[in-house]
C-alpha positions, 0 to 999 in steps of 0.5 A: 246695881250701879254702872261706873265709867272706868274708860280713863283706866283703859286708854290703850284698849280704847285707842286700839279699838278706835284705830283697828275696828269700825268703832266710833264710840267706846265706853267701859263701865264697872258693874260690880265685878263685871266689866261692861264694854259698850261700843258703837259702830255704823249700823250696830252697837255692842255690849260685851260683859266680862268677869274674871270670877264667874258667869254673867247674870241675866239681871246684870245684862238687863240692867246695862241694856236698860241704862245704856241703850234703853232696850229690854232684855227680852228683845235681844239675843245674848251670846254666852261663853265662860265668864263672858256675854255679848249683845249686839244691837242693830241700830236700825231697830232700837 
């Protein structure tokens, strides 16, 4: 697996996130056919995983968590939906 930075392909999304939320940092990555949106805000970081074709696999979440945040998959709670998953990290604990 490889994370490819695709932030420059989404300037409108980046501008909207920075303007209308408490986000101070945003990066978008491609992980095969999964898009990972990594945001940092005061007090928490979030990773949002989306796919147009299928649900997100645990291995994909674990890989991105380790690469981007150096956090183990077994230490997080994942919120899942149809073709989407989200992880919120309290910055005081990681």
